C-alpha positions in Angstrom: 122.3 43.2 74.9 118.6 43.5 75.1 118.7 42.3 78.6 120.9 45.4 79.6 118.7 47.8 77.7 115.4 46.5 79.4 117.0 46.7 82.9 115.6 49.4 85.5 119.1 50.7 86.1 119.7 51.5 82.4 116.1 53.2 82.1 116.7 55.3 85.4 120.2 56.5 83.8 118.5 57.4 80.7 116.1 59.4 82.9 118.6 61.0 84.8 120.6 61.9 81.8 117.6 63.7 80.1 116.6 65.6 83.3 120.0 67.0 84.1 119.9 70.0 81.3 116.2 70.8 82.9 117.8 70.5 86.7 120.8 72.7 85.7 118.7 75.5 84.2 116.7 75.8 87.2 119.5 76.4 89.4 120.7 80.1 89.6 123.7 81.3 91.4 124.0 84.8 92.7 127.1 86.8 91.8 129.2 87.1 94.9 131.3 90.0 93.5 130.0 93.6 93.3 131.7 94.1 90.0 129.5 94.0 86.8 132.4 93.7 84.3 135.8 92.4 84.2 137.0 96.0 84.1 135.3 96.7 87.5 136.5 93.5 88.8 140.1 94.3 87.9 139.7 98.1 89.5 138.2 96.3 92.6 141.4 94.0 92.8 143.7 96.9 92.3 142.3 99.1 95.1 142.5 96.2 97.4 146.1 95.4 96.5 146.8 99.2 97.1 145.0 99.1 100.4 146.8 95.9 101.8 150.0 97.7 100.3 149.3 101.0 102.2 148.7 98.8 105.4 151.5 96.6 105.2 154.2 99.3 104.0 154.7 101.1 107.7 154.9 97.7 109.2 157.9 96.7 106.9 159.3 100.2 107.8 159.0 99.5 111.4 160.6 95.9 111.1 163.6 97.5 109.1 163.9 100.2 111.7 164.1 97.3 114.3 166.6 95.6 112.1 168.7 98.9 111.9 168.7 99.5 115.7 169.4 95.7 116.6 172.3 95.7 114.1 174.8 96.5 116.4 177.1 98.3 113.9 177.4 95.1 111.7 177.5 96.4 108.0 175.5 93.5 106.6 172.8 93.9 108.7 172.6 97.9 108.3 172.8 97.2 104.7 169.9 94.8 104.7 167.9 97.4 106.9 168.7 100.0 104.5 167.6 98.1 101.5 164.3 96.9 103.1 163.3 100.5 103.7 164.4 101.6 100.2 162.3 98.7 98.5 159.4 99.3 100.9 159.4 103.0 99.5 160.0 102.0 96.2 157.0 99.6 96.4 154.8 102.2 98.2 155.3 104.7 95.5 154.4 102.4 92.7 151.4 101.6 94.6 150.7 105.4 94.9 151.0 105.5 91.1 149.1 102.6 90.5 145.7 104.4 89.5 147.8 106.6 87.2 149.6 103.9 85.7 146.5 102.0 84.8 144.9 105.2 83.3 148.2 105.6 80.9 147.9 102.0 80.1 144.2 102.4 79.0 145.1 105.4 77.0 147.9 103.7 75.4 145.7 100.5 74.4 142.9 102.9 73.7 140.7 101.3 76.0 137.1 103.3 76.5 135.4 103.1 79.6 135.6 104.3 83.5 
């Protein structure tokens, strides 16, 4: 046992283990996010989702129109196209109300802040 403790590899290991806290404290990682709090982070994420949703909604409606035009009068394809437009408009409405719903939820939970 004494031979293992006196080995250079063991001494280097102990030295490294004692220096790890010093090395890790010297490293600083810059915050890649603009948000300074969790609430700002959630607000940024919601704004991003709303933006993406507003950009995707017209594409989905155009695709549903394409399905409607190419359905050839088949009731199943017409129903699929109508449902796609309906669900897209419902989702777009929910996105438009998104910020307002967040405010209502904050009021219900009595959260203070912006």
